[in-house]
N, C-alpha and C positions, 0 to 999 in steps of 0.2 A: 589732819582734819580734812574731810572731804569738802570740796568747794562747789558752790552752785554757779550757774552761768552768770548770774547778775553780780556775783562777788569778784569776778575776774575781769581783767582789763581786756581791751579789744584785740590784743595781739598775744596769743597764748600758745606755747609749745608743749606737747606731751612727750616725755622722754622715758625710756625704759632701761632699768638695770636688770639684765637677764643673767642670772647666776647658775652655774653648773659646777660640779666637782669633777675635775679631770686629774688623774694621776695623784690623787690625795690632796689637791690644792684647789681653792675656789678660783674659778675663772669667770670672766665677764665677756659677754658678746658685744663686740664693737663693730662699727662700720667705718670704712675708709672714705672720707669726704672727697668728692670729685668736683665740688663747686664752691665758690666763695659764699660766705666768709669762712675762714679757717680751712681753706682748700688744702688737700693732701695730709691733713691730720686725721687721727682716729677719734671717734666720738661715739657716744651712746646712740642707739637707734631711736628715732622719734620723728616728729613732724608737727606742722602747725595744726592746731585744733580748728576745725571748720564750723563748730558751733551748731551743726545740724544734728548732732547726737551727743550723748553724755560723754564726759571725759573718760570714764571707765570703758565705755564702748569703743572709744577711739584707741585707748591703750590696748584693749583686747584684740582689735583688728590688727594693730601693728605687731602685736606679739605673735599672732598666727602667721602674719606675713614673714616674720623673721625666723620662726622656728618650725612652722608647719604643724603646731600642736595647739589645741584649743582647750586643754584641760589642766593648765598649769596654775599653780598658786600665784595670785596677783594681788598686790596691796599698794595703796597710795602711800608714798613716802613723805613728801612734803610739797608745798607750793612756795615758790620764791621768785625774786627778781634779781637781776645782776649777774646771772651765769654768763650772759653775753656782755662783756665789758663795754661794748659799743652801743648798747641799747638798754632801754628800761623794760623790755618785754618780760612777761611772766613765764615761768616754766612749772609744769606740774609733773613731778617725778613719781614713777611707780617702780616697784621691784617685783621680779618674777623668779620663781625657782623651777629648775628643770633637770630631769635626768638627761644629760647631754647626749647619751647614746640614741635617744629618740629624736633629736633635733635634725631637721633637714634644712641646711643652710641654703639661702638663695645662691644660684649659680652665676648671677650677673657679675661682670667685672666692675661696672660702675657701682659705687657705694658698696663695695665688696665687704661681706661680713667675715669675722674671724674671732676665735676665742683668745683671750689674754689672761695670764695669771694676774690676779688682783694685787699680788705682792711685787710684781715686776712690770708695772705699767709705764708707758712713755708719757710725756706731757700731752694731755689730751685737749681737744677743742672745748671751748666754753666752760672751763673750770670743771669739767666732768669728773676729774679725779676726786674732788671733794664729795660729789654726789655718790660715787661708788663707795667711798669710805663710810659715809653715813648709812648706806644700804647694808653694808656688811655688819656694822655695829647693831643696826636694828634687827637683822636676821639672827645674829648670834644671841642677842637678848631674848628674842621670841622663841628660840629653840627651847629655852628653859621652862616655858609654860604653855607650850602648844605642840601639835603634831606636824607642823609645816614641813618637817624633813621628808614627809611622804612624797613631796613633789620632786625631790632630788634623787629618788631611788626607784628601781624597777618594782614591779608588783611583788616579787619575791626577793628576799635579801637575807644576808647573814647579819648577826649582831656585829661582826667585825666591820662590815660595810656601813652599818648605821653609825658605829662609833667613829669611823673614818670621817663621816660627814660632820659630826659634832666637832671633832678635833680640827678639821680643816677650817671651819668657820670661827671657832673660838680661838684658834691659834695656839693651842696648848694641848698637852697629852692628858688623856682622861684615864683614871684607874679602871681597868677592865672589869673587875668584880663589882665595884660600886656602880659602874655604868650599867652592867647587866641587871643588877638588882633594881635600879631605878627604872629602867625601861620596862621590865616585866611587871613591876608594881604599879606603873602608871596607868595601866589599862588601855594603852594606845596600840599595842602590837600583840600578836599571838603567833604561836608556832603552828605550822601548817602540816606537820607530820612528814616532811620531806627533808632530805639532806643534799648537800652538794660538796664535791671534793675540789679544792683549788690546789693544783700542784701536788706536792708530796705530803701535804697536811692531811690529817684525818678528816673525814666528812663533817661538815658543819651543818647545824640545824638551820632550816630556813624559816623565815617569819614573814608576816604581812601586816600592814596597818589595818586595824579594824575599820577605819573610815579613811577614804582617800579624798577628804575635804577637810577644811580647817576645823580643828577642835581646840578650844581653850580650856586649860586645866583649872 
């Protein structure tokens, strides 16, 4: 549920779970902390909310700072306290989906960003592991009734690429024929009359999303 300024405590952090599919597996963008607390641990990118703008605007600015992209799917995940065991400050978590090939990571050595497989995470700062787990669960569920996968793919893609996204986030194999039938019947994608050859395989039909913004079925 979205929160208003008056509903939140005086000390609020905005954190981002930025997800991309790399090598057929969901990856999350993390930053290496170079200051206390939790120095030298990896953590989700974010920062303290300055209250001069909306929470979503703050999240959007941080997203652009970390990825260089301002057109990603972004959604509030939850508001909670207790992620930092040493304080009672609140955290407002958002998740964002990106085609990682478009991302331009910051080049600074301090608070250096990098991608990590969500299934092979180290122990993170501020109980961020549980935030990432909740984000993946929400995303996998939402794939079943929306088109948000558009933000994880390039403008043109094959059905195999689309199926890879679903399988990566759901953590299970999807029947190819049933998946194809479901996607084409859902009215979310369309063939663009072009093909692409990957390796020795025969050319595959290319598709695009009818809308590159969130649509709920």
